[in-house]
RODOSE-424927 format. One record per residue: x, y, z of N, C-alpha, C in turn; residue number from 1; residue in three letters. Coordinates in steps of 0.2 Angstrom, whole numbers. Layout:
N
> X, Y, Z, X, Y, Z, X, Y, Z, NUM, Ala
...
END
This chain:
244
> 358, 878, 869, 354, 884, 869, 352, 886, 876, 1, Met
> 356, 888, 880, 355, 889, 887, 350, 894, 889, 2, Asn
> 349, 899, 885, 344, 905, 886, 337, 904, 882, 3, Thr
> 337, 899, 878, 331, 899, 874, 325, 895, 878, 4, Val
> 320, 899, 878, 314, 896, 882, 309, 893, 877, 5, Asp
> 309, 886, 876, 305, 883, 871, 298, 884, 871, 6, Gln
> 295, 886, 877, 288, 888, 877, 287, 894, 874, 7, Lys
> 291, 899, 875, 291, 905, 871, 291, 904, 864, 8, Glu
> 296, 900, 862, 297, 899, 854, 291, 896, 851, 9, Ile
> 288, 891, 855, 282, 888, 853, 276, 893, 852, 10, Gln
> 276, 898, 857, 270, 903, 857, 271, 907, 851, 11, Asn
> 277, 909, 849, 278, 914, 843, 277, 910, 837, 12, Phe
> 280, 903, 837, 280, 900, 831, 273, 898, 827, 13, Ser
> 268, 898, 831, 261, 897, 828, 259, 902, 824, 14, Lys
> 262, 908, 825, 260, 914, 821, 265, 916, 816, 15, Asp
> 270, 913, 815, 276, 915, 811, 274, 916, 804, 16, Ser
> 269, 913, 801, 267, 914, 794, 264, 921, 793, 17, Met
> 263, 924, 799, 259, 931, 798, 264, 937, 800, 18, His
> 271, 936, 800, 275, 941, 802, 274, 947, 797, 19, Trp
> 273, 947, 791, 272, 953, 787, 265, 955, 786, 20, Trp
> 260, 952, 789, 254, 955, 789, 253, 960, 794, 21, Asp
> 252, 966, 791, 252, 972, 796, 246, 973, 800, 22, Glu
> 241, 969, 799, 235, 969, 803, 234, 962, 807, 23, Asn
> 240, 958, 807, 240, 951, 810, 242, 952, 817, 24, Gly
> 244, 946, 820, 247, 946, 827, 253, 950, 829, 25, Pro
> 256, 952, 823, 262, 956, 825, 261, 964, 823, 26, Phe
> 255, 965, 823, 253, 972, 821, 256, 978, 825, 27, Lys
> 257, 976, 832, 260, 981, 836, 267, 983, 834, 28, Pro
> 271, 978, 832, 278, 978, 830, 278, 982, 823, 29, Leu
> 273, 981, 819, 273, 985, 813, 272, 993, 814, 30, His
> 267, 994, 819, 265, 1001, 821, 271, 1004, 824, 31, Arg
> 275, 1001, 828, 281, 1004, 832, 287, 1004, 828, 32, Leu
> 287, 1000, 823, 294, 1000, 819, 297, 1006, 817, 33, Asn
> 293, 1011, 814, 296, 1017, 812, 300, 1021, 818, 34, Pro
> 297, 1021, 823, 299, 1024, 829, 306, 1020, 832, 35, Val
> 305, 1014, 832, 311, 1010, 835, 317, 1011, 829, 36, Arg
> 315, 1011, 823, 321, 1012, 818, 324, 1019, 818, 37, Leu
> 320, 1024, 820, 323, 1030, 821, 328, 1030, 827, 38, Lys
> 326, 1027, 832, 331, 1027, 838, 337, 1023, 836, 39, Tyr
> 336, 1017, 833, 342, 1013, 831, 346, 1017, 826, 40, Ile
> 343, 1020, 821, 347, 1024, 816, 351, 1030, 819, 41, Lys
> 348, 1033, 824, 351, 1039, 827, 357, 1036, 831, 42, Asp
> 356, 1031, 835, 362, 1028, 839, 367, 1026, 835, 43, Gln
> 366, 1022, 829, 371, 1020, 825, 375, 1025, 822, 44, Ile
> 371, 1030, 819, 375, 1036, 815, 379, 1040, 820, 45, Cys
> 377, 1041, 826, 380, 1045, 831, 387, 1041, 833, 46, Ala
> 386, 1035, 834, 392, 1031, 837, 397, 1030, 831, 47, His
> 395, 1029, 825, 400, 1028, 820, 401, 1034, 815, 48, Phe
> 398, 1039, 817, 399, 1046, 814, 396, 1045, 806, 49, Asp
> 390, 1043, 805, 388, 1042, 799, 382, 1047, 798, 50, Arg
> 381, 1048, 791, 375, 1053, 789, 369, 1049, 789, 51, Asp
> 364, 1051, 794, 357, 1048, 794, 353, 1048, 788, 52, Thr
> 355, 1053, 783, 351, 1054, 777, 354, 1051, 771, 53, Leu
> 361, 1048, 772, 364, 1045, 766, 361, 1039, 764, 54, Ala
> 361, 1037, 758, 357, 1031, 756, 361, 1025, 758, 55, Leu
> 368, 1025, 758, 372, 1019, 760, 376, 1021, 766, 56, Asn
> 372, 1024, 771, 376, 1026, 777, 379, 1021, 781, 57, Ser
> 376, 1015, 780, 379, 1009, 784, 383, 1005, 781, 58, Tyr
> 386, 1007, 775, 390, 1003, 771, 397, 1001, 775, 59, Lys
> 399, 995, 775, 405, 993, 779, 403, 991, 786, 60, Gly
> 397, 992, 788, 395, 990, 795, 392, 983, 795, 61, Leu
> 394, 978, 799, 391, 972, 800, 386, 972, 806, 62, Glu
> 380, 970, 804, 375, 971, 809, 371, 964, 810, 63, Ile
> 370, 963, 817, 367, 957, 819, 361, 959, 823, 64, Leu
> 355, 955, 821, 349, 956, 824, 347, 950, 827, 65, Asp
> 347, 949, 834, 346, 943, 838, 338, 943, 839, 66, Ile
> 335, 937, 837, 328, 937, 838, 324, 941, 833, 67, Gly
> 326, 940, 827, 324, 945, 821, 317, 943, 819, 68, Cys
> 314, 938, 821, 308, 936, 818, 307, 936, 811, 69, Gly
> 302, 939, 808, 302, 939, 801, 306, 944, 797, 70, Gly
> 310, 948, 800, 315, 953, 797, 313, 960, 797, 71, Gly
> 308, 962, 801, 306, 969, 801, 311, 974, 802, 72, Leu
> 316, 972, 805, 322, 977, 806, 328, 976, 802, 73, Val
> 329, 969, 800, 334, 967, 796, 334, 971, 789, 74, Cys
> 328, 971, 786, 327, 973, 779, 328, 981, 779, 75, Glu
> 326, 985, 783, 328, 992, 783, 336, 993, 784, 76, Pro
> 339, 989, 788, 346, 990, 789, 350, 988, 783, 77, Met
> 347, 983, 779, 350, 981, 773, 350, 986, 768, 78, Ala
> 344, 989, 768, 343, 994, 762, 347, 1000, 764, 79, Arg
> 350, 1001, 770, 354, 1007, 771, 361, 1005, 770, 80, Leu
> 363, 999, 767, 369, 997, 765, 373, 993, 770, 81, Gly
> 370, 991, 776, 373, 986, 780, 374, 979, 778, 82, Gly
> 379, 976, 781, 379, 968, 780, 376, 965, 785, 83, Ser
> 370, 963, 784, 365, 961, 789, 364, 953, 790, 84, Val
> 365, 951, 797, 363, 944, 799, 357, 944, 804, 85, Thr
> 353, 940, 802, 347, 939, 807, 347, 932, 810, 86, Gly
> 346, 931, 816, 345, 925, 819, 339, 924, 823, 87, Ile
> 336, 919, 824, 330, 917, 828, 330, 910, 829, 88, Asp
> 328, 908, 835, 327, 901, 837, 321, 898, 834, 89, Ala
> 317, 902, 831, 310, 900, 828, 312, 898, 820, 90, Asp
> 312, 892, 819, 313, 890, 812, 308, 893, 807, 91, Asp
> 302, 893, 809, 297, 896, 805, 298, 903, 803, 92, Asn
> 300, 907, 808, 301, 914, 807, 307, 915, 802, 93, Ala
> 312, 911, 803, 318, 912, 798, 316, 910, 791, 94, Ile
> 312, 905, 790, 309, 903, 784, 305, 909, 780, 95, Asn
> 301, 912, 784, 297, 918, 782, 302, 924, 780, 96, Val
> 306, 925, 785, 311, 931, 784, 315, 930, 777, 97, Ala
> 317, 924, 776, 322, 922, 770, 318, 923, 764, 98, Thr
> 312, 920, 764, 307, 921, 758, 306, 928, 756, 99, Gln
> 304, 932, 761, 302, 939, 760, 308, 943, 758, 100, His
> 314, 942, 760, 320, 945, 758, 322, 943, 751, 101, Ala
> 321, 937, 749, 323, 935, 743, 318, 938, 738, 102, Asp
> 312, 939, 739, 307, 942, 735, 308, 949, 733, 103, Gln
> 312, 952, 738, 313, 959, 737, 321, 960, 735, 104, Leu
> 324, 955, 734, 331, 955, 732, 336, 958, 737, 105, Gly
> 335, 957, 743, 339, 959, 748, 344, 954, 751, 106, Leu
> 350, 955, 751, 355, 950, 753, 356, 950, 761, 107, Ala
> 352, 946, 764, 352, 946, 771, 354, 939, 773, 108, Ile
> 358, 938, 778, 360, 931, 780, 355, 929, 786, 109, Thr
> 351, 924, 785, 346, 922, 790, 348, 915, 793, 110, Tyr
> 348, 914, 799, 350, 907, 802, 346, 906, 808, 111, Thr
> 343, 900, 808, 339, 898, 814, 344, 895, 819, 112, Ala
> 345, 899, 824, 350, 898, 829, 349, 902, 835, 113, Thr
> 353, 901, 841, 353, 906, 846, 359, 910, 847, 114, Ser
> 359, 915, 851, 365, 919, 851, 371, 915, 854, 115, Ser
> 370, 910, 859, 375, 906, 862, 378, 902, 856, 116, Glu
> 374, 899, 852, 377, 895, 847, 381, 899, 842, 117, Asn
> 378, 905, 840, 382, 909, 835, 389, 911, 838, 118, Leu
> 390, 911, 844, 397, 913, 847, 402, 908, 844, 119, Leu
> 400, 902, 843, 405, 897, 841, 408, 898, 834, 120, Lys
> 404, 902, 830, 407, 904, 824, 413, 909, 824, 121, Ser
> 414, 912, 830, 419, 917, 830, 418, 923, 827, 122, Lys
> 413, 924, 823, 411, 930, 820, 408, 935, 824, 123, Lys
> 411, 941, 824, 409, 947, 828, 406, 953, 824, 124, Arg
> 402, 957, 827, 398, 962, 823, 399, 969, 826, 125, Tyr
> 399, 974, 821, 399, 981, 823, 393, 983, 827, 126, Asp
> 388, 981, 826, 381, 982, 829, 377, 976, 830, 127, Val
> 375, 975, 837, 371, 970, 839, 364, 972, 841, 128, Val
> 359, 970, 839, 352, 972, 841, 349, 966, 844, 129, Leu
> 346, 968, 850, 342, 963, 854, 335, 966, 856, 130, Ala
> 331, 966, 851, 324, 970, 852, 319, 966, 854, 131, Leu
> 315, 968, 859, 309, 964, 862, 311, 956, 862, 132, Glu
> 316, 955, 865, 318, 948, 866, 320, 946, 873, 133, Ile
> 324, 950, 877, 326, 948, 883, 321, 946, 888, 134, Ile
> 315, 949, 887, 309, 947, 891, 306, 940, 889, 135, Glu
> 309, 937, 884, 307, 930, 882, 312, 925, 884, 136, His
> 318, 926, 886, 323, 921, 887, 323, 918, 894, 137, Val
> 326, 913, 895, 326, 909, 902, 331, 912, 907, 138, Ser
> 337, 915, 904, 342, 917, 908, 344, 924, 906, 139, Asn
> 342, 930, 908, 344, 936, 906, 351, 938, 906, 140, Pro
> 354, 936, 912, 361, 938, 912, 366, 934, 907, 141, Asp
> 364, 928, 906, 368, 923, 902, 366, 926, 894, 142, Glu
> 360, 928, 893, 358, 931, 887, 362, 937, 885, 143, Phe
> 363, 942, 890, 366, 948, 889, 374, 946, 888, 144, Val
> 376, 942, 891, 383, 940, 890, 385, 938, 883, 145, Lys
> 380, 934, 880, 381, 931, 873, 380, 937, 868, 146, Ser
> 376, 942, 870, 375, 948, 866, 381, 952, 865, 147, Val
> 384, 953, 871, 389, 957, 872, 395, 954, 869, 148, Met
> 396, 948, 869, 402, 944, 867, 402, 944, 859, 149, Asp
> 396, 944, 856, 395, 944, 849, 397, 951, 846, 150, Leu
> 398, 956, 850, 399, 963, 847, 407, 964, 847, 151, Cys
> 409, 967, 842, 416, 969, 842, 418, 974, 847, 152, Lys
> 425, 974, 849, 427, 979, 854, 425, 986, 852, 153, Pro
> 422, 990, 856, 421, 997, 854, 414, 997, 850, 154, Gly
> 411, 992, 849, 405, 991, 845, 399, 994, 849, 155, Gly
> 393, 994, 845, 387, 996, 848, 382, 990, 849, 156, Leu
> 379, 990, 855, 373, 985, 856, 367, 989, 858, 157, Val
> 361, 987, 856, 355, 991, 857, 350, 985, 859, 158, Ile
> 347, 987, 865, 342, 982, 868, 335, 986, 868, 159, Phe
> 330, 983, 867, 323, 986, 869, 319, 981, 872, 160, Ser
> 315, 983, 877, 312, 978, 881, 306, 982, 885, 161, Thr
> 303, 978, 890, 298, 981, 894, 300, 981, 901, 162, Leu
> 299, 987, 904, 300, 988, 911, 296, 984, 916, 163, Asn
> 298, 982, 922, 293, 978, 926, 290, 983, 931, 164, Arg
> 285, 986, 930, 282, 991, 934, 274, 989, 934, 165, Thr
> 270, 992, 939, 263, 991, 939, 260, 994, 932, 166, Pro
> 263, 1000, 930, 260, 1003, 923, 261, 998, 917, 167, Lys
> 267, 994, 917, 268, 990, 912, 264, 984, 912, 168, Ser
> 262, 982, 918, 257, 976, 919, 250, 978, 916, 169, Tyr
> 248, 984, 918, 242, 987, 916, 241, 988, 908, 170, Ala
> 247, 991, 905, 247, 993, 898, 249, 987, 894, 171, Leu
> 255, 984, 896, 258, 979, 892, 255, 972, 892, 172, Gly
> 251, 971, 897, 248, 964, 897, 240, 965, 898, 173, Ile
> 237, 968, 903, 230, 969, 903, 227, 972, 897, 174, Ile
> 230, 978, 895, 227, 982, 890, 229, 979, 883, 175, Ala
> 235, 977, 882, 238, 975, 875, 235, 968, 874, 176, Ala
> 235, 964, 879, 233, 957, 877, 225, 955, 878, 177, Glu
> 222, 959, 883, 215, 957, 885, 210, 962, 883, 178, Tyr
> 212, 968, 882, 207, 973, 881, 207, 975, 873, 179, Ile
> 213, 978, 871, 214, 980, 865, 215, 974, 860, 180, Leu
> 218, 968, 863, 219, 962, 858, 224, 964, 853, 181, Arg
> 229, 968, 855, 235, 969, 850, 239, 963, 849, 182, Trp
> 240, 959, 854, 244, 953, 854, 240, 947, 857, 183, Val
> 241, 941, 855, 238, 935, 859, 239, 935, 866, 184, Pro
> 234, 933, 870, 234, 932, 877, 240, 927, 878, 185, Ala
> 244, 929, 883, 249, 925, 885, 256, 926, 882, 186, Gly
> 256, 931, 878, 262, 933, 874, 268, 935, 879, 187, Thr
> 266, 939, 884, 271, 941, 889, 270, 938, 896, 188, His
> 275, 938, 900, 275, 936, 907, 278, 942, 911, 189, Asn
> 274, 945, 915, 276, 951, 918, 282, 950, 922, 190, Trp
> 283, 944, 925, 288, 943, 930, 295, 943, 926, 191, Lys
> 295, 942, 919, 301, 941, 915, 303, 948, 913, 192, Lys
> 299, 953, 914, 300, 960, 912, 307, 962, 915, 193, Phe
> 311, 967, 912, 317, 968, 915, 318, 976, 917, 194, Val
> 319, 978, 923, 320, 985, 925, 326, 987, 921, 195, Lys
> 327, 994, 920, 333, 997, 917, 339, 996, 921, 196, Pro
> 338, 996, 928, 344, 995, 932, 346, 988, 932, 197, Ala
> 342, 983, 931, 344, 976, 930, 348, 975, 924, 198, Glu
> 345, 978, 918, 348, 977, 912, 355, 981, 911, 199, Leu
> 355, 987, 914, 362, 990, 915, 367, 986, 918, 200, Ser
> 365, 983, 924, 369, 979, 928, 372, 973, 924, 201, Arg
> 367, 970, 920, 369, 964, 916, 374, 966, 911, 202, His
> 373, 972, 908, 378, 975, 903, 385, 976, 906, 203, Val
> 385, 979, 912, 391, 981, 915, 395, 975, 917, 204, Arg
> 391, 970, 919, 394, 963, 922, 397, 960, 916, 205, Asn
> 395, 961, 910, 398, 958, 904, 402, 962, 899, 206, Asn
> 405, 967, 901, 410, 971, 897, 407, 976, 893, 207, Gly
> 401, 979, 895, 398, 984, 892, 397, 991, 896, 208, Gly
> 396, 996, 892, 395, 1003, 896, 388, 1006, 893, 209, Tyr
> 383, 1006, 897, 377, 1009, 895, 378, 1017, 893, 210, Pro
> 375, 1019, 888, 377, 1026, 886, 370, 1030, 885, 211, Gln
> 365, 1026, 883, 359, 1030, 882, 353, 1026, 884, 212, Asn
> 348, 1029, 887, 341, 1025, 888, 336, 1030, 886, 213, Ile
> 331, 1027, 883, 325, 1031, 881, 319, 1027, 881, 214, Cys
> 313, 1030, 883, 307, 1027, 884, 303, 1027, 877, 215, Gly
> 299, 1022, 876, 294, 1022, 871, 287, 1022, 873, 216, Leu
> 284, 1027, 871, 277, 1029, 873, 272, 1028, 868, 217, Gly
> 265, 1027, 870, 260, 1026, 865, 255, 1032, 867, 218, Phe
> 253, 1035, 862, 247, 1040, 863, 241, 1038, 860, 219, Asn
> 236, 1036, 864, 230, 1033, 862, 225, 1037, 858, 220, Pro
> 226, 1044, 859, 222, 1049, 855, 225, 1049, 848, 221, Ile
> 231, 1050, 847, 234, 1050, 840, 235, 1043, 837, 222, Lys
> 235, 1038, 842, 236, 1031, 840, 243, 1030, 837, 223, Asn
> 248, 1032, 840, 255, 1032, 838, 260, 1031, 843, 224, Glu
> 265, 1028, 842, 271, 1028, 846, 275, 1033, 845, 225, Phe
> 279, 1035, 851, 284, 1040, 850, 290, 1039, 855, 226, Ser
> 296, 1042, 854, 301, 1041, 859, 300, 1046, 865, 227, Leu
> 300, 1044, 871, 299, 1048, 877, 305, 1047, 882, 228, Val
> 310, 1051, 881, 317, 1051, 884, 316, 1050, 892, 229, Pro
> 311, 1054, 895, 310, 1054, 902, 305, 1049, 905, 230, Asn
> 303, 1044, 901, 298, 1040, 904, 299, 1033, 901, 231, Asp
> 302, 1029, 906, 304, 1022, 904, 300, 1017, 908, 232, Thr
> 294, 1019, 910, 289, 1015, 914, 286, 1009, 911, 233, Ser
> 286, 1009, 904, 283, 1004, 901, 288, 1001, 896, 234, Val
> 289, 1003, 890, 294, 1001, 885, 300, 1006, 885, 235, Asn
> 306, 1003, 884, 312, 1007, 884, 317, 1004, 879, 236, Tyr
> 322, 1008, 877, 328, 1006, 873, 334, 1007, 878, 237, Phe
> 339, 1003, 877, 345, 1004, 881, 351, 1003, 876, 238, Leu
> 355, 1008, 874, 361, 1007, 870, 367, 1007, 874, 239, Ser
> 372, 1003, 872, 378, 1003, 876, 384, 1001, 871, 240, Cys
> 390, 1002, 873, 396, 1001, 869, 400, 996, 873, 241, Val
> 403, 992, 869, 407, 986, 872, 414, 989, 873, 242, Thr
> 418, 985, 878, 424, 987, 880, 429, 987, 874, 243, Arg
> 433, 992, 873, 438, 992, 867, 444, 988, 869, 244, Ser
END
């Protein structure tokens, strides 16, 4: 597991039992989930020419969620008809995700492993998601390589992460961790945040082509997240395609 940072895993593992508590330590992810799902669905449907409103619009698509946590994204993808696999290096998170999916009768394959280890299976996917994870790995370029290699030729890869800017330090760490207490103190290391240009370079170096970038903003007055295409100063998405 070349890119797995064990200190990061231990930090998240202590809260893993609370993945589905909407007011618990993963409250921010629950709050932003509808917005990030909109971005993911729009990108998938555009790339594969699927109907965003169709009930089984993802039927026939094999989708991998790397760093899936408790399954907050895997479950909606499965409901849309996708064949979904979720992996995470945190055994506790995988156990929680498996139990929650079983309770709802959702057929999702969960495995406690890393992207590097999954490569050994030779299985490849139409869509690979790496959401809010690259800022927690030990080697970003090696991690991006494993992500791109897990995607089929001509497939779609979507990243989401935090930009390394003064604004992201103020909002993503000082405000989120110490003032608003959205996440436990120490959840993020600003030095590990990844600039869009850096992530795009990692993607290109490993056989991918960035095709869309979009910011994720928070309105404190409305208390809600939204997509902000022209502002990637804090959180952002990057979608890319793999070489055919």
